C-alpha atoms as one frame of an Amber mdcrd trajectory, in Angstrom:
protein
 -14.343 -13.074 -11.819 -18.099 -13.693 -11.789 -20.443 -11.314  -9.986 -21.565
 -14.141  -7.685 -17.964 -14.954  -6.742 -17.306 -11.298  -5.941 -20.387 -11.120
  -3.743 -19.251 -14.207  -1.829 -15.862 -12.587  -1.196 -17.435  -9.268  -0.162
 -19.586 -11.165   2.319 -16.652 -13.152   3.678 -14.628  -9.950   4.132 -17.226
  -8.884   6.681 -16.395 -11.916   8.807 -12.631 -11.315   8.783 -11.186  -9.646
  11.871  -8.289  -8.227   9.807 -10.416  -6.325   7.235 -11.814  -2.811   7.699
 -14.059  -1.167   5.117 -15.201   2.329   4.275 -18.590   1.728   2.668 -19.516
   5.330   1.872 -17.419   8.268   0.721 -19.976  10.639   2.246 -19.585   8.997
   5.662 -15.844   8.477   6.010 -15.936   5.763   8.644 -14.368   2.314   8.948
 -16.415  -0.774   9.735 -15.146  -4.166  10.807 -18.553  -5.638  10.159 -21.679
  -4.087   8.672 -22.860  -2.507  11.929 -19.575  -2.371  13.849 -17.840   0.993
  13.540 -14.170   1.172  14.481 -11.778   4.074  14.864  -8.099   3.222  15.157
  -6.817   6.593  13.949  -3.662   7.240  15.938  -3.961   3.932  17.803  -3.436
   1.166  15.216  -0.435  -0.208  17.101  -1.957   0.191  20.552  -5.547  -0.910
  19.961  -5.407  -3.231  16.941  -1.939  -4.792  16.689  -1.464  -4.587  20.473
   2.239  -3.787  20.226   4.486  -0.811  19.533   6.153  -1.580  16.197   6.909
   0.332  12.986   3.695   0.783  10.984   3.992   0.165   7.227   1.328   0.806
   4.570   1.106  -0.863   1.162  -0.959   1.320  -1.167  -2.872  -0.212  -4.084
  -2.083  -3.530  -2.420  -4.245  -5.715  -4.683  -4.126  -9.259  -3.331  -1.724
  -8.204  -0.598   1.205 -10.277  -1.832   3.720  -7.660  -0.771   2.138  -7.155
   2.657   2.173 -10.879   3.261   5.743 -11.222   2.022   7.003  -8.333   4.152
   5.142  -9.607   7.211   6.961 -12.922   6.860  10.346 -11.263   6.287   9.973
  -8.741   9.101   7.619 -10.106  11.780   8.622  -7.248  14.105   6.686  -4.735
  11.935   2.969  -4.085  11.481   1.525  -3.932   7.954  -1.695  -2.530   6.511
  -2.635  -3.081   2.883  -4.953  -0.497   1.345  -7.028  -0.936  -1.816 -10.486
  -0.068  -3.097 -11.116  -3.538  -4.555 -12.769  -5.755  -1.959 -12.340  -8.986
  -3.917  -8.593  -8.410  -4.110  -8.289  -7.593  -0.415 -10.155 -10.839   0.349
  -7.225 -12.827  -1.033  -4.641 -11.104   1.129  -6.786 -11.191   4.248  -7.552
 -14.894   3.857  -3.872 -15.727   3.275  -2.905 -13.795   6.411  -5.487 -15.707
   8.447  -4.443 -19.075   7.010  -0.804 -18.321   7.879  -1.566 -16.932  11.345
  -0.052 -13.565  10.473  -1.288 -11.266  13.207   0.851  -8.350  11.973  -1.175
  -7.776   8.782  -4.478  -5.954   8.282  -6.344  -4.564   5.284  -8.343  -1.377
   4.751 -10.753  -1.024   1.858 -11.011   2.642   0.906  -9.921   5.230  -1.615
  -6.297   6.131  -0.990  -7.023   9.868  -0.940  -9.079   9.242   2.215  -6.284
   7.712   4.296  -5.694  10.881   6.390  -9.123  10.135   7.894  -7.856   6.798
   9.205  -4.264   7.564  10.247  -3.091  10.270  12.627  -0.363  12.806  11.961
   3.072  11.152  12.099   1.615   7.681  12.696   3.081   5.877   9.665   6.751
   4.835   9.423   6.893   3.640   5.817   4.870   3.413   2.598   5.150   0.936
  -0.281   3.465   1.667  -3.619   3.517  -1.565  -5.607   2.548  -1.631  -9.285
  -0.203   0.997  -9.150  -2.267   2.053 -12.130   0.062   4.428 -14.065  -2.855
   6.456 -15.525  -1.014   6.975 -18.784  -3.198   9.790 -20.112  -1.615  13.113
 -19.131  -5.017  14.461 -18.164  -5.177  11.832 -15.394  -1.645  12.261 -14.027
  -3.055  13.741 -10.803  -4.446  10.257 -10.079  -0.962   8.732 -10.041  -0.033
   7.718  -6.512   3.216   9.699  -6.763   1.605  12.906  -8.045   1.957  16.112
  -6.031  -1.609  15.627  -4.803  -0.863  12.238  -3.254   2.599  13.177  -1.970
   0.911  16.061  -0.154  -1.673  13.592   1.182   1.031  11.345   2.651   2.932
  14.213   4.287   0.742  14.522   7.359   0.444  10.846   8.246   4.157  10.118
   7.803   6.670  10.370  10.606   9.721  12.624  10.103  12.267  10.976   7.801
   9.807   8.225   6.832  10.775   6.059   3.849   8.644   5.525   0.734   9.093
   2.995  -2.074   7.736   2.682  -5.601   7.948  -0.518  -7.654   6.602  -0.371
 -11.200   7.076  -1.797 -14.672   5.867   1.431 -16.266   8.509   3.816 -17.650
   6.093   6.749 -17.785   5.241   6.444 -14.079   8.904   5.909 -13.172  10.110
   9.015 -15.043   7.108  11.029 -13.843   7.886  10.170 -10.222  11.550  11.133
 -10.535  10.555  14.452 -12.084   7.984  15.209  -9.380  10.436  14.364  -6.596
  13.200  16.454  -8.149  10.957  19.517  -7.990  10.019  19.123  -4.318  12.009
  20.004  -1.223   9.973  17.906   1.227  11.090  14.554  -0.214  14.534  13.413
  -1.282  15.468  10.536  -3.578  17.678   7.916  -1.942  17.917   5.254  -4.671
  16.472   4.642  -8.130  16.974   1.768 -10.549  15.630   1.214 -14.039  16.038
  -2.582 -13.743  16.281  -4.058 -10.261  16.983  -7.553 -11.557  20.165  -6.290
 -13.162  21.604  -5.237  -9.805  24.707  -7.111  -8.555  22.847  -7.934  -5.349
  19.071  -7.674  -4.917  17.764  -7.078  -1.372  15.339  -9.766  -0.234  12.512
  -7.248   0.151  12.793  -6.274  -3.531  12.632  -9.923  -4.561   9.055 -10.178
  -3.302   6.700 -10.339  -6.279   3.077  -9.349  -6.677   0.658 -11.009  -9.063
   1.189  -8.163 -11.515   4.969  -8.221 -11.254   5.013 -11.905 -12.184   2.923
 -11.122 -15.264   5.180  -8.200 -16.213   8.299 -10.353 -15.891   6.737 -13.010
 -18.104   6.196 -10.283 -20.693   9.878  -9.311 -20.500   9.307  -5.930 -18.858
  11.932  -4.281 -16.669  11.013  -3.676 -13.039  11.849  -0.204 -11.791  12.272
   1.013  -8.217  12.540   4.338  -6.427  13.305   4.758  -2.735  12.674   8.214
  -1.314  12.371   9.882   2.055  10.319  12.535   3.724  12.749  15.344   4.435
  11.485  16.293   7.869
């Protein structure tokens, strides 16, 4: 993508009512437009979505394909896609607007900062869809299922909240299972090395991101782990 095209998308994001951005990591604050600060921490359902529904986050959402797909499948839930890449978020936000999906929003920020934007026990569910696996062992802390991030999610999740990981990467899949097996605050509910070899595939697992489509074209197996906060 050209620099000019990115700048156009960054600018258009500022006009979208469903996009919120954290411009500075020193000032951890969300903006809906350049000079319009917003604070929905603890009140996303009440003050943004205007309804009391389960709140679901998609982390590393990219173009928001999963958010959009889930919002269509389950219109009675509220979805927020989170990513640091503004040009990717633009695609999801624009699709949501074009399809009149009022139950989808997007937050541009680093994922480690999400406790600043969500209150304790505010989030019902988290999806982690094809994140960077950070294959070098020295960077394993950056994996979105590392102990560091699982600790980060603990506070914002409701008791017994459900989390999901979809990935094509065997290293991340095995790493996640190992991490979860050594913790007592999460429990594994389901795990599959190849979801498309299941006798029956739930509709929500049939949703495909841009990256999943590419991985399937390359003949890679799609892996899935469903786990739950234990309290």
